C-alpha positions as a Markdown table, in Angstrom:
| # | Residue | x | y | z |
|---|---|---|---|---|
| 1 | Unk | 66.1 | 102.5 | 116.9 |
| 2 | Unk | 63.6 | 101.9 | 114.1 |
| 3 | Unk | 64.1 | 103.5 | 110.6 |
| 4 | Unk | 61.5 | 102.8 | 107.9 |
| 5 | Unk | 60.4 | 99.7 | 109.8 |
| 6 | Unk | 63.9 | 98.3 | 110.2 |
| 7 | Unk | 65.4 | 97.8 | 113.6 |
| 8 | Unk | 68.9 | 99.0 | 114.4 |
| 9 | Unk | 70.5 | 98.2 | 117.7 |
| 10 | Unk | 73.7 | 99.4 | 119.3 |
| 11 | Unk | 75.4 | 96.9 | 121.6 |
| 12 | Unk | 77.9 | 97.5 | 124.4 |
| 13 | Unk | 77.4 | 101.2 | 124.6 |
| 14 | Unk | 78.4 | 101.4 | 128.3 |
| 15 | Unk | 76.6 | 102.4 | 131.5 |
| 16 | Unk | 74.9 | 105.6 | 132.5 |
| 17 | Unk | 71.6 | 107.2 | 133.4 |
| 18 | Unk | 68.4 | 107.1 | 131.5 |
| 19 | Unk | 69.3 | 110.5 | 130.0 |
| 20 | Unk | 72.6 | 109.1 | 128.8 |
| 21 | Unk | 70.7 | 106.3 | 127.1 |
| 22 | Unk | 68.4 | 108.8 | 125.4 |
| 23 | Unk | 71.3 | 110.9 | 124.2 |
| 24 | Unk | 73.1 | 107.8 | 122.9 |
| 25 | Unk | 70.0 | 106.8 | 121.0 |
| 26 | Unk | 69.9 | 110.2 | 119.3 |
| 27 | Unk | 73.5 | 109.9 | 118.4 |
| 28 | Unk | 73.0 | 106.4 | 117.1 |
| 29 | Unk | 70.1 | 107.7 | 115.1 |
| 30 | Unk | 72.4 | 110.2 | 113.3 |
| 31 | Unk | 74.9 | 107.5 | 112.7 |
| 32 | Unk | 72.3 | 105.2 | 111.1 |
| 33 | Unk | 70.8 | 108.1 | 109.1 |
| 34 | Unk | 74.3 | 108.9 | 107.7 |
| 35 | Unk | 74.9 | 105.2 | 106.9 |
| 36 | Unk | 71.6 | 105.1 | 105.0 |
| 37 | Unk | 72.5 | 108.2 | 103.0 |
| 38 | Unk | 69.8 | 110.4 | 104.5 |
| 39 | Unk | 70.1 | 114.2 | 104.2 |
| 40 | Unk | 66.8 | 115.3 | 105.9 |
| 41 | Unk | 66.4 | 113.6 | 109.3 |
| 42 | Unk | 63.5 | 113.5 | 111.7 |
| 43 | Unk | 64.4 | 112.0 | 115.1 |
| 44 | Unk | 61.4 | 111.1 | 117.3 |
| 45 | Unk | 61.9 | 110.5 | 121.0 |
| 46 | Unk | 60.0 | 110.3 | 124.2 |
| 47 | Unk | 62.5 | 112.2 | 126.4 |
| 48 | Unk | 61.3 | 115.8 | 126.4 |
| 49 | Unk | 64.6 | 116.9 | 128.1 |
| 50 | Unk | 66.8 | 115.4 | 125.4 |
| 51 | Unk | 64.6 | 116.6 | 122.5 |
| 52 | Unk | 64.5 | 120.1 | 123.9 |
| 53 | Unk | 68.3 | 120.2 | 124.5 |
| 54 | Unk | 69.2 | 118.8 | 121.1 |
| 55 | Unk | 66.8 | 121.2 | 119.3 |
| 56 | Unk | 68.2 | 124.2 | 121.3 |
| 57 | Unk | 64.9 | 124.9 | 123.1 |
| 58 | Unk | 66.4 | 124.2 | 126.5 |
| 59 | Unk | 70.0 | 124.7 | 127.8 |
| 60 | Unk | 72.0 | 121.7 | 128.7 |
| 61 | Unk | 72.9 | 122.5 | 132.3 |
| 62 | Unk | 74.3 | 119.1 | 133.2 |
| 63 | Unk | 78.1 | 118.8 | 132.9 |
| 64 | Unk | 77.6 | 115.0 | 132.4 |
| 65 | Unk | 75.2 | 115.5 | 129.4 |
| 66 | Unk | 77.1 | 118.3 | 127.7 |
| 67 | Unk | 79.5 | 116.0 | 125.8 |
| 68 | Unk | 76.4 | 114.3 | 124.3 |
| 69 | Unk | 75.1 | 117.7 | 123.1 |
| 70 | Unk | 78.5 | 118.6 | 121.7 |
| 71 | Unk | 78.7 | 115.3 | 119.8 |
| 72 | Unk | 75.1 | 115.8 | 118.5 |
| 73 | Unk | 75.9 | 119.3 | 117.1 |
| 74 | Unk | 79.1 | 117.9 | 115.4 |
| 75 | Unk | 77.2 | 114.9 | 113.9 |
| 76 | Unk | 74.3 | 117.0 | 112.8 |
| 77 | Unk | 76.5 | 119.3 | 110.7 |
| 78 | Unk | 76.7 | 117.0 | 107.8 |
| 79 | Unk | 72.9 | 116.9 | 107.2 |
| 80 | Unk | 70.8 | 119.3 | 105.2 |
| 81 | Unk | 68.3 | 119.3 | 108.0 |
| 82 | Unk | 67.9 | 117.6 | 111.4 |
| 83 | Unk | 64.5 | 117.9 | 113.2 |
| 84 | Unk | 63.5 | 116.5 | 116.5 |
| 85 | Unk | 60.0 | 115.7 | 117.7 |
| 86 | Unk | 58.8 | 114.7 | 121.2 |
| 87 | Unk | 56.2 | 112.0 | 121.6 |
| 88 | Unk | 54.7 | 110.8 | 124.9 |
| 89 | Unk | 56.2 | 107.6 | 126.0 |
| 90 | Unk | 52.9 | 105.7 | 125.5 |
| 91 | Unk | 52.8 | 106.9 | 121.9 |
| 92 | Unk | 56.4 | 105.9 | 121.1 |
| 93 | Unk | 55.5 | 102.8 | 119.1 |
| 94 | Unk | 59.0 | 102.1 | 118.1 |
| 95 | Unk | 60.2 | 102.2 | 121.7 |
| 96 | Unk | 57.3 | 100.0 | 122.8 |
| 97 | Unk | 58.1 | 97.4 | 120.1 |
| 98 | Unk | 61.8 | 97.4 | 120.9 |
| 99 | Unk | 61.1 | 96.9 | 124.6 |
| 100 | Unk | 58.7 | 94.1 | 123.9 |
| 101 | Unk | 61.4 | 92.4 | 121.7 |
| 102 | Unk | 64.0 | 92.9 | 124.4 |
| 103 | Unk | 61.8 | 91.2 | 127.0 |
| 104 | Unk | 60.9 | 88.4 | 124.6 |
| 105 | Unk | 57.2 | 89.3 | 124.6 |
């Protein structure tokens, strides 16, 4: 995750699907925002499914993902505003930079 040009990584978060990873990134984003004292949060992600579920545009039909949505709703309560924006994977500059750093490129 990148906030104002600074990288924040979560380690040892477990195993799961790519959707689990996207949800965990959103939840980590809220934790980082809270730690930084943010009150108005914009989360940008390249998973349309997760962005739509978190913003209430699409129902969460997966029993495996529902706990992530429940955790998101609980964590989002303490902020004045939480917005989500979808970007195409190729336009997710923070994601591209983090992947390059992970690969050692």
